N, C-alpha and C positions, 0 to 999 in steps of 0.2 A: 734781526728782529728780536725785540725784548720779550721776556717771558711775562705771563700775566701776574698781577700782584698776588702775593700770598702763596705762590707756587715755587717750590725749591727746584732750581734749574737742573741740578745733578740727578735727583731721584724722580722728579715729576710729581711728588706728593705735596701735601699742604705744608707750608713753612710755619709751624706752630709757634716758633719764637717771634716771628714778625707779627703774627696774629695776636699773640699775647701782649706784645709791646703796644700795638694799636688799641687793644681793648683797655689796657691800663690808662693810656692817655685820655681816651674818651670817657671812661668811668670817672677819672679825676675831675674832668670838667662838669660832668653831670652831678657828681657829689658836691662840688664847690657851690654851684648855684642852688642845688636842692637844699644843702645845709644852710645857706644864707636865708633862703625862703622859710625853712623850718624854724630857724631862730627867730625870724620876724613873726611867724605865726604863734610861736610860744610866748613871745612878748605880748602879742595881742590877747592871748588867753589870760595872761597875768594882769593886764590892764582891766579887763572885764568888758562885757558887752555894753553897747549903748553909749560909750564914750567917744568923743571926737578923736582921741588918740588911737583908739582901737580901729576905727574906720580908716584912719590914715595909714596905720601899719598894715592893714589888710590890702589896701591899694598898693602900697610899696612892695609887699611880698608878691602880689600878682605881677607887678612890673618887673621884679627881679626874675620871676619865672619866665616871663615873656622874653626878656632880653637874653636870659640864659639859654632858652630854647633856640633863639636866633643865632647866638654865638656857637652853640654846639652844631647846628646845621651848617653854618658857614665853615666851621672847622672840618666837618665831614666832607663837604664838597671840595674845599681847598686841598685837603689831604688826598682825596681820591684823584684829583687832577695831578698832584705831585707823584703819586704812585703810578699813574698811567704813563707819565712821561719818563719814568726811570727804566 
């Protein structure tokens, strides 16, 4: 029988190295999509309100956030399945 994820088999304590590695991967994805959306939002502020381009950039930034959220959730689920199988 395999041990639960994030538990060190030898000591029975939390495996902080594995937790840290997973946190950095997940934070990288969140920062990637958040950074892209933030960049688009800042471009929207530079364009100015009431312009067609500002509306388009707002829609694109919301789309990036929605797709990014979906990708992060799929990553978490897929990684959880991988860890459960190990």
